[in-house]
Structures are given as structure tokens and as C-alpha cells.
BAPAVO-550459 format. One record per residue (C-alpha): residue number from 0; x, y, z; residue in one letter. Coordinates in Angstrom, 3 decimals, always signed. Example, Ala and Ser with C-alpha at 12.3 -4.5 7.8 and 13.67 -1.06 7.14 Angstrom:
% BAPAVO-550459
<nr->0	x->+12.300	y->-4.500	z->+7.800	rest->a>
<nr->1	x->+13.670	y->-1.060	z->+7.140	rest->s>
END
This chain:
% BAPAVO-550459
<nr->0	x->-5.232	y->+13.250	z->-4.029	rest->x>
<nr->1	x->-6.676	y->+16.063	z->-6.131	rest->x>
<nr->2	x->-5.319	y->+18.615	z->-3.665	rest->x>
<nr->3	x->-1.851	y->+17.088	z->-3.844	rest->x>
<nr->4	x->-1.869	y->+17.085	z->-7.644	rest->x>
<nr->5	x->-3.035	y->+20.699	z->-7.826	rest->x>
<nr->6	x->-0.397	y->+21.863	z->-5.302	rest->x>
<nr->7	x->+2.855	y->+20.163	z->-6.378	rest->x>
<nr->8	x->+5.125	y->+22.891	z->-4.946	rest->x>
<nr->9	x->+3.663	y->+22.362	z->-1.486	rest->x>
<nr->10	x->+4.536	y->+18.680	z->-1.527	rest->x>
<nr->11	x->+7.760	y->+18.835	z->-3.568	rest->x>
<nr->12	x->+9.462	y->+21.749	z->-1.822	rest->x>
<nr->13	x->+7.334	y->+22.505	z->+1.248	rest->x>
<nr->14	x->+8.730	y->+22.076	z->+4.714	rest->x>
<nr->15	x->+7.339	y->+20.241	z->+7.710	rest->x>
<nr->16	x->+6.442	y->+22.293	z->+10.782	rest->x>
<nr->17	x->+5.332	y->+20.385	z->+13.898	rest->x>
<nr->18	x->+2.194	y->+21.628	z->+15.664	rest->x>
<nr->19	x->+2.198	y->+21.663	z->+19.431	rest->x>
<nr->20	x->-0.778	y->+19.947	z->+21.057	rest->x>
<nr->21	x->-2.179	y->+20.767	z->+24.496	rest->x>
<nr->22	x->-4.990	y->+19.398	z->+26.597	rest->x>
<nr->23	x->-6.155	y->+16.160	z->+28.155	rest->x>
<nr->24	x->-5.592	y->+14.050	z->+25.007	rest->x>
<nr->25	x->-2.532	y->+15.852	z->+23.623	rest->x>
<nr->26	x->-0.413	y->+12.703	z->+23.780	rest->x>
<nr->27	x->-2.981	y->+10.937	z->+21.601	rest->x>
<nr->28	x->-2.690	y->+13.204	z->+18.562	rest->x>
<nr->29	x->+0.119	y->+14.121	z->+16.202	rest->x>
<nr->30	x->-0.118	y->+17.122	z->+13.888	rest->x>
<nr->31	x->+2.140	y->+18.898	z->+11.461	rest->x>
<nr->32	x->+1.865	y->+21.622	z->+8.894	rest->x>
<nr->33	x->+3.258	y->+21.271	z->+5.391	rest->x>
<nr->34	x->+4.187	y->+24.854	z->+4.426	rest->x>
<nr->35	x->+5.418	y->+26.512	z->+1.232	rest->x>
<nr->36	x->+5.323	y->+29.983	z->-0.299	rest->x>
<nr->37	x->+2.114	y->+29.031	z->-2.135	rest->x>
<nr->38	x->+0.125	y->+27.668	z->+0.803	rest->x>
<nr->39	x->-0.142	y->+25.295	z->+3.721	rest->x>
<nr->40	x->-1.918	y->+22.145	z->+4.736	rest->x>
<nr->41	x->-2.320	y->+20.722	z->+8.215	rest->x>
<nr->42	x->-2.338	y->+16.981	z->+8.901	rest->x>
<nr->43	x->-3.936	y->+15.683	z->+12.107	rest->x>
<nr->44	x->-3.745	y->+12.004	z->+13.051	rest->x>
<nr->45	x->-4.449	y->+9.898	z->+16.140	rest->x>
<nr->46	x->-1.864	y->+7.935	z->+18.109	rest->x>
<nr->47	x->-2.031	y->+5.512	z->+21.020	rest->x>
<nr->48	x->-5.792	y->+5.122	z->+20.609	rest->x>
<nr->49	x->-6.099	y->+1.727	z->+22.285	rest->x>
<nr->50	x->-5.075	y->+3.262	z->+25.597	rest->x>
<nr->51	x->-8.200	y->+5.467	z->+25.440	rest->x>
<nr->52	x->-10.535	y->+2.466	z->+25.497	rest->x>
<nr->53	x->-11.761	y->+1.353	z->+28.937	rest->x>
<nr->54	x->-11.830	y->-2.293	z->+27.782	rest->x>
<nr->55	x->-10.699	y->-4.336	z->+24.777	rest->x>
<nr->56	x->-13.074	y->-2.568	z->+22.367	rest->x>
<nr->57	x->-11.727	y->+0.452	z->+20.519	rest->x>
<nr->58	x->-14.006	y->+3.387	z->+21.222	rest->x>
<nr->59	x->-14.158	y->+6.064	z->+18.551	rest->x>
<nr->60	x->-15.515	y->+8.995	z->+20.560	rest->x>
<nr->61	x->-14.054	y->+10.783	z->+23.551	rest->x>
<nr->62	x->-15.111	y->+14.037	z->+25.217	rest->x>
<nr->63	x->-11.479	y->+15.045	z->+25.787	rest->x>
<nr->64	x->-10.967	y->+15.884	z->+22.117	rest->x>
<nr->65	x->-12.964	y->+19.116	z->+22.503	rest->x>
<nr->66	x->-10.527	y->+20.283	z->+25.205	rest->x>
<nr->67	x->-7.437	y->+19.315	z->+23.196	rest->x>
<nr->68	x->-5.940	y->+22.060	z->+21.046	rest->x>
<nr->69	x->-3.458	y->+22.533	z->+18.209	rest->x>
<nr->70	x->-1.186	y->+25.551	z->+17.915	rest->x>
<nr->71	x->-1.888	y->+26.225	z->+14.241	rest->x>
<nr->72	x->-2.302	y->+29.860	z->+13.238	rest->x>
<nr->73	x->-4.842	y->+31.171	z->+10.751	rest->x>
<nr->74	x->-8.067	y->+29.916	z->+9.216	rest->x>
<nr->75	x->-8.402	y->+26.359	z->+7.912	rest->x>
<nr->76	x->-10.888	y->+24.347	z->+5.861	rest->x>
<nr->77	x->-11.198	y->+20.580	z->+6.196	rest->x>
<nr->78	x->-10.724	y->+18.389	z->+3.135	rest->x>
<nr->79	x->-12.063	y->+15.341	z->+5.012	rest->x>
<nr->80	x->-15.131	y->+16.712	z->+6.803	rest->x>
<nr->81	x->-17.657	y->+18.619	z->+4.665	rest->x>
<nr->82	x->-18.485	y->+22.227	z->+5.506	rest->x>
<nr->83	x->-16.009	y->+22.385	z->+8.391	rest->x>
<nr->84	x->-13.768	y->+25.395	z->+8.940	rest->x>
<nr->85	x->-11.734	y->+26.306	z->+12.008	rest->x>
<nr->86	x->-9.682	y->+29.325	z->+12.969	rest->x>
<nr->87	x->-7.612	y->+30.822	z->+15.718	rest->x>
<nr->88	x->-4.605	y->+29.702	z->+17.640	rest->x>
<nr->89	x->-4.745	y->+27.483	z->+19.363	rest->x>
<nr->90	x->-7.845	y->+25.860	z->+17.954	rest->x>
<nr->91	x->-9.791	y->+23.025	z->+19.502	rest->x>
<nr->92	x->-10.383	y->+19.612	z->+17.970	rest->x>
<nr->93	x->-14.068	y->+20.161	z->+18.794	rest->x>
<nr->94	x->-14.857	y->+20.418	z->+15.059	rest->x>
<nr->95	x->-14.444	y->+16.622	z->+14.971	rest->x>
<nr->96	x->-17.419	y->+16.181	z->+17.345	rest->x>
<nr->97	x->-15.546	y->+13.938	z->+19.768	rest->x>
<nr->98	x->-14.436	y->+11.405	z->+17.157	rest->x>
<nr->99	x->-10.879	y->+10.170	z->+16.694	rest->x>
<nr->100	x->-8.851	y->+13.067	z->+15.273	rest->x>
<nr->101	x->-8.092	y->+12.513	z->+11.639	rest->x>
<nr->102	x->-8.184	y->+15.510	z->+9.328	rest->x>
<nr->103	x->-6.436	y->+17.252	z->+6.463	rest->x>
<nr->104	x->-6.979	y->+21.004	z->+6.448	rest->x>
<nr->105	x->-5.908	y->+23.692	z->+4.019	rest->x>
<nr->106	x->-5.084	y->+27.243	z->+5.065	rest->x>
<nr->107	x->-7.700	y->+29.741	z->+3.926	rest->x>
<nr->108	x->-6.412	y->+32.810	z->+5.701	rest->x>
END
């Protein structure tokens, strides 16, 4: 919430840009960039997670996340996971260590 309050232009006037996903679990993640003249943030969220579980229990880790990529350009720092930065395009969801992909990242470069 602090990030949103300190970046009102990004959320008031920024535009949504979808991020293409590729890899074995691409259909299980949705991502978009919120972009303005003053900066960008990237939202990553899971979808259809129950279909990843081999039984009725929801598993929270899956090796396929490391091979699934987002087409987001630049360098990013996670607001959810401490001391995590990613860069390149496309970049892998490996920074989440196989857990369900949920992250909010801010562009650093």
C-alpha cells in the first residue's frame, strides 16, 4: 500500500500492458505491467491452480515454474519477496523457488 500511495500517477493515469507468458505452466499464470511516465510495476498472479494438484490437496510448489517465463523487459525488484531482483526478457519465475507465482515487482532499470 505504501508503494501505491507514493506513486499515485502510476495508479491514477498508468496504463495496463499484458505480459506474455511462455513455458510449461504459462496457462497457470497471469501477469500485467502497470506503466506510466514515472515508472512501472509488474503484477504476477496464479490461475487455475487446482488443476496442478495430482489429488484433492492443493500443492504449493511445482518445478515447472522455473521453466515458465514472462516477457517483461528491464530490471525488477520484488515488493513481496525480500532481497529478490530479476532482469532480462524474458525472465523466469525461478526467483519464486517453485512456489505459486504471486509477486509485485517495481522496475529498477
